[in-house]
C-alpha positions in Angstrom: 31.6 -75.1 1.0 30.0 -73.2 3.5 33.2 -71.9 5.1 34.0 -70.9 1.6 31.3 -69.0 0.9 31.1 -67.3 4.1 35.0 -66.3 3.8 34.2 -65.0 0.0 31.3 -62.6 1.7 33.3 -61.4 4.6 36.2 -60.7 1.7 33.6 -58.8 -0.5 32.0 -56.9 2.7 35.9 -55.9 3.5 36.5 -54.5 0.3 33.4 -52.8 -0.2 32.8 -51.2 3.3 36.4 -50.8 4.7 37.6 -47.7 2.8 38.4 -44.5 4.6 38.3 -40.7 3.5 40.8 -38.7 5.6 42.8 -35.4 5.1 43.4 -31.9 6.5 41.6 -28.4 5.9 43.9 -25.4 5.9 43.7 -21.8 5.1 44.9 -21.2 1.7 46.7 -18.4 2.5 48.3 -18.5 6.0 48.3 -22.4 6.0 46.8 -22.7 9.2 44.7 -25.4 10.2 40.5 -24.9 10.5 39.0 -25.9 13.2 34.9 -27.5 12.9 34.9 -27.3 9.2 32.2 -29.3 7.5 32.7 -32.3 5.4 29.4 -33.1 4.0 28.4 -35.9 1.6 25.8 -34.4 -0.7 24.0 -37.5 -1.9 24.2 -39.4 1.6 23.2 -38.6 5.3 26.6 -38.5 6.6 29.6 -36.2 7.4 32.3 -35.0 9.9 33.9 -32.0 11.4 37.8 -31.1 11.4 39.5 -31.4 14.8 42.0 -28.7 16.4 44.6 -29.7 13.8 42.3 -29.6 11.0 42.2 -33.4 10.3 39.2 -35.3 9.6 38.5 -39.0 9.1 35.5 -40.9 8.3 35.6 -44.7 7.8 33.7 -47.6 6.5 32.8 -46.2 3.3 32.0 -47.9 -0.1 34.7 -47.6 -2.7 33.1 -45.1 -5.3 33.2 -42.0 -6.4 31.4 -38.9 -3.8 30.6 -35.8 -4.1 31.4 -33.4 -1.1 31.0 -30.0 0.1 33.2 -28.4 2.5 32.5 -25.2 4.5 33.6 -23.3 7.4 32.7 -20.1 9.0 34.7 -17.2 7.6 35.4 -19.2 4.5 33.8 -19.9 0.6 32.3 -23.3 0.6 34.0 -26.0 -2.2 32.5 -28.4 -3.9 34.4 -31.5 -5.3 34.3 -34.8 -6.6 36.4 -37.5 -4.6 37.1 -41.2 -5.8 37.9 -43.3 -2.8 39.9 -45.8 -5.2 43.0 -43.2 -5.2 43.3 -44.2 -1.4 45.3 -41.1 -0.7 45.3 -38.5 2.0 43.6 -35.0 1.1 44.3 -31.8 1.6 42.0 -28.8 1.0 42.5 -25.4 1.2 39.7 -23.1 1.9 39.8 -19.2 0.7 38.8 -16.6 3.6 35.8 -14.8 3.1 34.4 -12.3 5.6 31.7 -13.7 7.7 29.6 -10.5 7.4 29.2 -11.0 3.5 27.6 -14.3 4.0 25.6 -13.4 7.2 23.8 -10.3 5.5 20.0 -10.4 4.6 20.1 -8.4 1.4 16.3 -7.0 1.0 15.9 -5.9 -2.2 18.7 -3.3 -3.8 19.6 -2.2 -0.3 22.6 -4.1 1.1 21.6 -2.3 4.8 18.6 -4.4 4.9 20.8 -7.0 7.2 17.7 -7.9 9.7 18.1 -9.8 13.1 14.5 -11.7 12.3 13.7 -14.6 10.4 13.6 -13.8 6.7 11.4 -16.0 4.5 12.1 -16.2 0.8 9.4 -17.3 -1.6 11.3 -17.9 -4.7 9.8 -17.5 -8.5 10.0 -21.1 -9.2 7.8 -21.9 -6.2 5.4 -18.9 -7.5 5.2 -21.0 -10.9 4.8 -24.6 -9.4 1.9 -23.4 -7.1 0.4 -21.4 -10.1 -0.6 -18.5 -7.6 -2.8 -15.9 -9.6 -2.9 -13.4 -6.9 -1.0 -11.6 -4.0 -3.8 -12.8 -1.7 -3.6 -16.5 -2.6 0.3 -16.2 -2.6 0.2 -15.0 1.1 -2.5 -17.0 2.5 -0.1 -19.8 2.0 3.0 -18.3 4.0 3.2 -18.9 7.7 2.8 -15.8 10.3 0.7 -14.2 7.8 -2.8 -13.7 7.8 -5.2 -12.7 4.7 -8.5 -11.0 4.8 -10.1 -10.3 1.9 -13.6 -10.0 0.1 -12.3 -11.5 -3.0 -9.0 -12.6 -4.5 -8.9 -9.6 -7.1 -10.7 -7.4 -5.2 -9.7 -3.7 -3.7 -9.7 -4.3 0.3 -7.1 -7.1 1.0 -5.7 -7.1 4.6 -2.0 -8.5 5.0 -1.2 -9.0 8.8 2.2 -10.5 10.1 2.1 -12.1 13.4 -1.4 -10.3 14.0 -0.1 -7.0 13.8 -2.9 -5.6 11.4 -6.8 -5.9 11.7 -9.7 -5.5 9.4 -11.3 -2.4 10.3 -12.1 0.9 8.2 -8.7 3.1 8.0 -6.6 0.4 9.7 -5.7 -2.3 7.3 -2.3 -2.8 6.1 -0.4 -0.1 7.6 1.2 -1.7 10.5 3.1 -4.0 7.8 5.8 -2.3 5.1 5.3 -3.1 1.7 8.2 -2.4 -0.6 9.2 -3.1 -4.4 12.5 -3.5 -4.8 13.3 -2.2 -1.8 10.9 0.9 -2.5 7.8 2.0 -0.3 4.7 1.6 -2.5 1.5 2.2 -0.1 -0.9 4.5 -0.6 -0.6 7.9 1.7 -4.3 8.3 2.6 -5.0 4.7 4.1 -1.5 3.2 4.1 -2.8 0.0 2.0 -1.5 -1.5 -1.0 -2.6 -1.3 -4.6 -2.4 -5.4 -4.8 -3.7 -5.2 -8.6 -0.9 -3.5 -9.7 2.0 -5.7 -8.5 3.6 -8.2 -11.3 3.4 -11.5 -10.0 4.9 -13.2 -13.0 7.5 -10.7 -13.0 9.1 -11.4 -9.4 12.3 -13.1 -8.6 11.1 -13.9 -4.9 9.3 -12.3 -2.2 10.8 -11.6 1.1 9.0 -11.6 4.2 10.8 -10.3 7.2 8.6 -10.8 10.6 9.0 -8.4 13.5 9.4 -4.6 14.3 11.9 -3.6 11.7 11.4 0.3 12.8 15.2 1.1 13.3 15.7 0.8 9.8 12.5 1.9 8.0 10.3 3.6 10.8 7.0 4.5 10.6 4.7 1.6 9.0 7.4 -1.2 9.4 6.4 -2.2 13.2 4.6 -5.6 12.1 7.2 -6.5 9.4 8.1 -6.1 6.0 7.0 -7.6 2.8 9.5 -6.9 -0.4 8.9 -7.9 -3.8 12.1 -8.2 -5.8 11.8 -8.0 -9.6 13.9 -9.8 -11.8 16.7 -8.7 -13.8 17.1 -11.2 -17.1 20.3 -12.2 -18.4 19.4 -13.2 -21.4 17.1 -12.4 -24.5 13.6 -14.2 -24.9 9.8 -13.6 -25.4 7.4 -15.2 -23.2 3.6 -15.5 -23.7 1.4 -16.9 -20.8 -2.4 -17.5 -21.0 -4.8 -18.8 -18.4 -8.9 -19.4 -18.2 -10.4 -20.5 -15.2 -13.9 -20.4 -13.4 -16.3 -17.2 -13.4 -15.2 -16.4 -16.9 -11.8 -15.3 -15.6 -9.0 -14.7 -18.4 -5.1 -13.6 -17.9 -2.9 -12.7 -20.8 0.7 -12.1 -19.9 3.3 -10.9 -22.5 6.9 -10.8 -21.4 10.2 -10.0 -23.0 14.0 -9.3 -22.3 16.5 -7.7 -24.3 20.5 -7.4 -23.5 22.7 -5.0 -25.2 26.2 -4.7 -23.9 25.9 -3.7 -19.9 22.1 -3.0 -20.4 19.1 -5.3 -20.1 15.8 -4.1 -20.6 12.5 -6.3 -19.6 9.0 -5.6 -20.0 5.4 -7.0 -19.0 2.2 -6.3 -20.7 -0.8 -8.0 -18.5 -4.7 -7.8 -19.2 -6.8 -9.6 -16.7 -10.7 -9.7 -16.3 -13.5 -12.1 -14.7 -16.7 -12.1 -13.6 -16.0 -12.9 -10.0 -17.7 -15.4 -7.6 -20.8 -13.2 -6.9 -22.8 -10.2 -7.6 -20.9 -7.1 -8.3 -17.3 -8.9 -7.6 -16.3 -8.7 -11.2 -12.8 -7.2 -12.1 -10.6 -5.7 -15.0 -7.1 -5.1 -14.7 -4.5 -3.8 -17.6 -0.9 -3.3 -16.3 2.8 -2.4 -17.9 5.9 -3.2 -16.3 9.3 -2.1 -17.6 12.8 -2.1 -16.3 16.2 -1.0 -17.7 19.1 -1.9 -15.6 22.5 -0.8 -16.3 25.1 -3.3 -14.8 28.0 -1.4 -15.5 26.8 1.8 -13.4 24.8 -0.3 -11.3 21.8 1.9 -12.0 18.1 0.8 -12.6 15.0 2.5 -13.4 11.9 0.8 -13.4 8.1 1.9 -14.1 4.5 0.2 -13.4 1.0 1.8 -15.0 -1.8 -0.3 -13.9 -5.6 0.4 -14.7 -8.0 -1.6 -12.8 -11.8 -1.7 -12.4 -13.7 -3.6 -9.6 -17.0 -4.3 -8.4 -17.3 -3.5 -4.5 -19.5 -6.5 -3.3 -21.6 -5.8 -0.6 -22.3 -8.4 2.4 -24.5 -11.3 1.8 -27.5 -11.7 4.0 -30.4 -13.1 2.5 -33.0 -11.5 3.9 -31.4 -7.9 3.9 -30.9 -7.0 0.1 -30.2 -3.3 1.2 -26.6 -4.5 2.1 -26.2 -5.5 -1.6 -23.6 -2.9 -2.8 -23.6 -1.5 -6.5 -20.4 0.5 -6.2 -17.8 0.3 -8.8 -14.4 1.7 -8.3 -12.1 2.8 -10.9 -8.1 2.8 -9.9 -5.2 4.5 -12.1 -1.6 3.8 -10.3 1.5 4.6 -11.7 5.3 3.9 -10.0 8.4 5.4 -11.1 11.5 4.2 -9.5 15.1 5.2 -9.8 18.2 3.5 -8.3 21.9 4.1 -8.2 24.7 2.5 -6.2 28.1 4.6 -6.4 31.0 2.2 -5.5 33.9 4.3 -4.1 36.1 1.7 -3.4 36.1 -1.9 -2.3 34.8 -1.1 1.1 32.8 2.0 0.6 29.5 2.4 -1.1 26.9 5.3 -1.8 23.3 4.3 -2.4 20.5 6.9 -3.8 16.8 6.2 -4.7 14.0 8.1 -5.8 10.5 7.0 -6.3 7.4 8.9 -7.0 3.7 6.8 -7.0 0.6 8.4 -7.8 -3.0 6.8 -7.3 -6.1 8.2 -8.4 -9.4 6.2 -7.2 -12.8 6.9 -8.5 -16.1 5.5 -7.1 -19.5 5.5 -8.9 -22.6 3.4 -9.3 -23.3 0.6 -11.9 -25.7 1.3 -14.6 -28.4 -0.9 -13.0 -28.3 0.5 -9.6 -31.6 1.1 -8.3 -32.9 4.8 -7.5 -33.0 4.6 -4.1 -29.6 3.1 -3.8 -27.8 5.8 -5.7 -24.8 7.5 -4.5 -22.7 10.5 -5.2 -19.6 9.9 -7.5 -16.4 10.2 -5.1 -12.6 10.1 -5.8 -9.3 9.9 -4.0 -6.0 11.6 -5.4 -2.7 10.3 -3.6 0.7 11.2 -4.5 4.0 10.7 -2.9 7.7 11.3 -3.5 10.6 9.1 -1.8 14.0 10.2 -1.6 16.6 7.9 0.2 20.5 7.8 0.4 22.8 6.3 2.7 26.8 5.4 3.1 27.8 1.7 3.4 31.4 1.0 4.9 33.0 -2.4 5.5 35.3 -1.7 8.0 38.6 -4.5 8.4 36.1 -7.0 7.4 34.7 -7.0 11.3 32.5 -4.0 10.9 29.4 -3.4 8.4 28.5 0.1 8.9 25.5 2.0 7.1 24.0 5.6 8.1 21.6 7.5 5.8 18.3 9.4 5.6 15.1 9.2 4.0 12.4 11.8 3.2 8.6 11.1 2.0 6.4 13.7 0.8 2.9 12.8 0.5 -0.4 14.8 -0.9 -4.1 13.5 -0.4 -6.9 15.2 -2.3 -10.1 13.7 -1.3 -13.5 14.7 -2.5 -15.6 14.1 0.4 -13.5 16.5 2.6 -13.4 19.6 0.2 -15.7 21.1 2.5 -13.6 20.3 5.6 -10.0 20.5 5.0 -7.6 21.7 1.9 -5.4 19.4 0.5 -3.9 17.0 3.2 -0.4 17.0 3.2 2.3 14.7 5.1 6.1 15.2 5.4 8.2 12.3 6.9 11.8 12.4 7.4 14.3 9.8 9.1 17.9 9.4 10.0 19.3 5.9 10.7 22.6 4.1 11.6 23.3 0.6 11.6 26.4 -1.6 12.6 26.9 -5.4 12.5 30.1 -6.1 14.1 32.0 -9.6 13.9 32.8 -10.2 17.6 34.5 -13.6 16.6 34.3 -16.9 14.1 30.9 -17.5 15.5 29.1 -14.1 16.8 27.8 -11.2 15.3 26.7 -8.1 17.3 23.8 -5.8 15.2 22.8 -2.4 16.8 20.8 0.2 15.1 18.8 3.1 15.7 16.7 5.7 14.0 15.2 9.1 14.4 11.6 9.6 12.8 9.7 13.1 12.4 6.5 13.3 10.8 4.3 16.7 10.1 0.9 16.8 8.9 -0.9 19.8 7.3 -4.5 20.1 7.0 -5.1 23.5 5.7 -5.1 27.0 6.9 -7.7 26.9 9.3 -6.1 23.9 11.2 -3.0 23.8 13.3 -0.4 21.4 12.1 -0.2 17.9 13.6 3.5 16.3 14.2 4.9 13.0 15.7 8.6 11.9 16.4 10.1 8.8 18.1 13.4 7.0 18.4 13.5 3.2 17.4 16.8 1.2 18.7 17.4 -2.5 18.0 20.2 -4.8 19.2 20.5 -8.5 18.1 22.8 -11.0 18.3 23.5 -13.6 15.5 25.4 -16.8 16.7 26.6 -19.3 13.6 26.8 -22.7 15.7 28.1 -24.1 12.4 27.7 -23.5 8.3 24.4 -24.7 8.6 23.0 -23.8 11.9 22.0 -19.8 13.1 20.5 -18.7 16.0 19.3 -15.1 16.4 18.5 -13.2 19.4 16.8 -9.4 19.2 15.1 -7.0 21.2 13.4 -4.1 19.4 11.4 -1.1 19.4 8.6 -0.4 16.9 6.9 3.1 16.3 4.2 3.8 13.9 2.3 7.5 13.6 -1.5 7.3 13.1 -2.5 7.5 9.2 -4.3 10.1 7.9 -7.6 8.0 7.8 -7.1 7.2 11.4 -6.9 10.9 12.3 -9.5 12.4 9.8 -11.7 9.9 8.5 -15.1 10.8 8.0 -17.3 8.0 6.3 -21.2 7.1 6.3 -21.7 3.1 5.5 -24.2 1.9 3.7 -25.3 -0.5 6.6 -25.7 2.5 8.7 -22.6 3.1 10.8 -20.8 6.5 10.9 -17.0 6.2 10.9 -14.6 9.0 12.2 -10.9 9.4 12.6 -9.6 11.0 15.8 -7.2 14.1 15.7 -6.1 13.3 19.1 -4.4 9.9 18.4 -1.0 9.2 20.0 1.5 7.4 18.2 1.9 3.6 18.6 5.0 1.6 20.0 5.6 -1.7 20.0 8.4 -3.3 22.3 9.7 -7.0 21.0 11.6 -10.1 21.7 12.8 -12.3 18.6 14.2 -15.7 19.0 14.7 -17.7 15.9 16.7 -21.0 14.8 17.6 -21.8 11.2 19.1 -25.1 10.2 19.9 -26.0 6.5 21.2 -29.6 5.7 22.2 -28.8 2.0 19.6 -29.4 -0.3 17.9 -32.0 1.5 16.3 -30.5 4.5 15.9 -27.1 5.7 14.3 -26.5 9.2 13.3 -22.9 11.0 11.5 -22.0 14.1 11.1 -18.8 15.7 9.3 -17.4 18.8 8.2 -13.9 19.8 6.9 -11.4 22.5 5.6 -8.4 21.7 4.0 -5.6 23.9 1.9 -2.8 22.2 1.4 0.5 23.5 -1.5 3.1 22.4 -2.1 0.9 19.8 -4.9 2.3 17.4 -8.0 0.5 16.7 -11.5 1.9 15.4 -14.0 0.9 18.3 -17.6 0.5 17.6 -20.0 3.7 19.1 -21.5 6.4 17.9 -19.8 7.1 15.9 -17.4 4.2 15.2 -14.4 6.2 16.0 -10.4 5.5 16.2 -9.1 5.1 19.9 -5.7 4.3 21.3 -5.7 1.2 23.0 -3.3 0.1 25.8 -1.6 -3.2 27.0 -2.1 -4.9 24.4 0.4 -8.3 24.1 1.3 -10.7 21.2 3.2 -14.2 21.4 3.5 -17.0 19.3 5.5 -19.6 17.8 6.9 -20.6 13.9 8.0 -23.4 12.6 8.6 -24.5 8.9 10.0 -27.8 7.2 11.0 -28.5 3.7 12.2 -32.1 3.0 13.5 -33.5 -0.2 12.9 -37.1 0.3 14.6 -37.9 -3.3 14.9 -36.0 -6.7 11.4 -36.5 -7.2 9.6 -36.2 -3.9 9.4 -33.2 -1.8 7.5 -32.2 1.6 6.9 -28.6 2.7 5.1 -28.2 6.3 4.6 -25.1 8.2 2.6 -24.3 11.5 1.9 -21.0 13.3 0.3 -20.3 16.7 -0.5 -16.8 17.4 -2.1 -15.0 20.6 -2.7 -11.5 21.0 -4.6 -10.3 24.1 -6.0 -7.1 25.5 -4.5 -7.7 28.8 -7.2 -5.3 30.4 -10.1 -7.6 29.0 -11.5 -4.1 27.9 -12.1 -5.2 24.2 -12.0 -8.3 22.1 -9.0 -8.6 19.7 -10.7 -9.3 16.0 -9.6 -11.7 13.2 -6.5 -13.1 14.6 -6.9 -17.0 14.4 -4.7 -18.9 16.7 -3.4 -21.5 14.5 -2.4 -22.0 10.8 -0.9 -25.4 9.3 0.1 -25.3 6.1 1.5 -28.5 4.0 2.4 -29.9 0.5 3.4 -32.9 -1.5 5.2 -32.3 -4.6 6.1 -35.3 -7.2 8.0 -34.6 -10.2 9.0 -37.4 -12.5 10.6 -36.1 -16.1 8.1 -33.8 -17.5 5.0 -34.2 -15.2 5.0 -32.4 -11.8 1.9 -32.8 -9.4 1.3 -30.8 -6.2 -1.4 -31.4 -3.5 -1.6 -28.5 -0.9 -3.2 -28.1 2.1 -4.4 -25.1 4.3 -6.1 -24.9 7.9 -6.8 -22.1 9.9 -8.5 -22.1 13.2 -11.8 -20.2 13.9 -11.7 -16.4 14.6 -13.4 -14.0 16.5 -15.4 -10.9 15.2 -18.3 -8.3 16.3 -21.5 -8.8 14.2 -22.2 -5.2 13.5 -25.1 -6.0 11.4 -27.0 -7.4 14.5 -29.9 -5.9 16.0 -28.9 -7.4 19.1 -26.7 -4.8 20.7 -25.9 -3.1 24.0 -25.0 0.4 24.7 -22.5 1.4 27.1 -22.6 5.4 26.9 -21.4 6.2 23.6 -20.2 2.8 22.9 -21.9 0.0 21.1 -21.2 -3.5 22.0 -22.3 -5.6 19.4 -22.4 -9.4 19.9 -19.1 -11.5 19.2 -19.2 -14.3 16.9 -16.9 -16.6 15.2 -16.1 -17.6 11.7 -15.7 -21.3 11.5 -12.4 -22.8 11.1 -11.6 -24.1 7.5 -9.3 -26.9 5.7 -8.6 -26.1 2.2 -7.1 -28.5 -0.5 -5.5 -27.6 -4.0 -4.4 -29.3 -6.6 -1.8 -28.5 -9.6 -0.6 -30.6 -12.4 1.9 -29.4 -15.0 3.5 -30.9 -18.1 6.7 -29.7 -20.0 6.2 -30.3 -23.8 9.7 -29.0 -24.1 12.2 -26.7 -22.4 10.0 -23.6 -24.0 6.5 -25.0 -23.5 4.0 -25.9 -20.3 0.7 -26.5 -19.6 -0.9 -26.7 -16.3 -4.1 -27.2 -14.7 -5.4 -26.2 -11.3 -8.4 -27.1 -8.9 -8.6 -24.4 -6.1 -10.8 -25.6 -3.1 -10.8 -29.3 -4.2 -13.7 -30.4 -1.9 -15.8 -27.5 -2.4 -15.8 -26.0 1.1 -18.2 -23.0 1.9 -16.2 -20.5 3.9 -15.9 -16.7 4.8 -12.8 -14.8 5.7 -14.7 -11.9 6.4 -18.4 -11.6 8.0 -20.9 -12.4 5.6 -18.6 -12.4 2.5 -18.6 -15.6 1.1 -15.7 -16.9 -0.8 -15.8 -19.2 -4.0 -16.1 -22.8 -3.9 -14.3 -25.2 -6.2 -12.8 -23.2 -9.2 -10.9 -24.6 -12.0 -8.1 -23.0 -14.2 -5.9 -24.3 -17.2 -2.6 -22.4 -18.0 -0.3 -22.6 -21.2 3.2 -21.0 -21.3 5.7 -20.7 -24.3 9.1 -19.2 -24.4 10.5 -17.9 -27.9 
């Protein structure tokens, strides 16, 4: 009996585990065998690759149906279901696809944005799942990016990629180029961004490119690019979303989409208001966004109109009430953008774009301002016109060539400068060429070159200032297989001084005079980037990158009498980044990311401030049926700053040496839970700073403790 039982077990196992899946993979057109094609089982952790004859074989399989994906470099992927009970030899035919078409990173509407660096994409699903309510909150949870801000809905938010930017007067944001659908949206005077005007709920994705990209964009892109890509809806609907939360915060969004033949029309109305977490941190934002897209003509027109009012909270020092700020800022922002792609034939395109941006910012005192704190009203009036044209050519499926030109005309009318300068005008022009060449089935070579010129007109009594530079790049992409990619890049970055760094004249409430420097030289950066990206279908993605940058003539505001903008030499930056996303099953997902950064003054002359060395982000998402729960965590190591409010200071000639202090390291946890009543209704509850951690991102600017919010969304 025992022998019979063992025989039955052996017989059963042999029936269930001894099936073989074999076949051949060939080119559909030429019928030639395809070498190193990948055969992957979607729901199982195994696969195989084809040999020199295109043959493959996988044994010890269970007799059942499987879903597989077959992929090869230079061919379109195919997904197919197989049934091993058929017990037959398979022949799969793949359709040729130029390797360039799948290797290009398309940033916004311009196909020319095929970049040699690791491009991180944050999708609208993730923005929605994590219920991000401000741009500051979103970018604080991305590896390789540091955010310094007084409060999430405030004016002054500094975004730094790989330590490129710092938080000092006139210097924030202008080493990171921010784009909206490929259009530059920075304010002419400082290079900063009006983040209050950017519609989070209207984003399809956010693309972050890390490393110098001056060979294509010039000027302000030496630290990297953040591109906000808006949605092109393909169906008709109405959507209403309402959020209420701590500090009397309210956020109402109304979205609609309409489709007529080849034209889609979308619009967003937003009203956002809150008291803020401390004195004079209140805010009110009113936003209108609309976009018209003609698919047949590949023409789009978009408009953003934003009006925002923000308190300007001062430093919080208990025994120094004079540092309290009573200033209010009011800003009107308008962005008008037009994009047109003209297809000449299958291999040739011409792309045109025009955008106009206008910003009017006024500063005034609160009604309850003490008489001794009253200040004069001031304003900043900034406008810019951006023109760009480029020609794109695909040559024999082996080479992708782009060349073009762009022009930016900017004007700044600033009340505090009226007695010194006439209206400040700035002209920027550049010509560029990019070529990406397929060397063989696995190697892509990218080369690029850009020539930049910028001139500044300060009025009749002052001479023109001009800057120019050449920014080259070379990169090599190695596609080991359909799921693994290596990138190696050498590049040069370039940035002209901003208007504020050249001409700023400002006396702060706390007694420091800040002054620009008309004799500044432009910055240059020389960089090496190496990155690796691995994607194992839907179950896991992994990426790692390392970099070394050397800055020459980096512009920094140095504390002194006055605080003045100076060129600093011999600044180096190096670091390492890694990200892992793993789907344990259909219900459970893990995301992990770690960043190491070190920025040094090689000559050890002045400290490098506000650059934490370590950053770790992690989240766990569990979704079952209609319920989703997410726990996220962010760790950031301590960071140095100069305590310019301290009375303990040393003088070296005209330079002031303030004591170096440290902001504490921090660990923050968030919890988000959501429930979908139906396909059209959703409610979510969020706790930010779950354990009520008290912390600062800027000296004596306390951030909020534990906060709560609840959101309801309905689609009609």
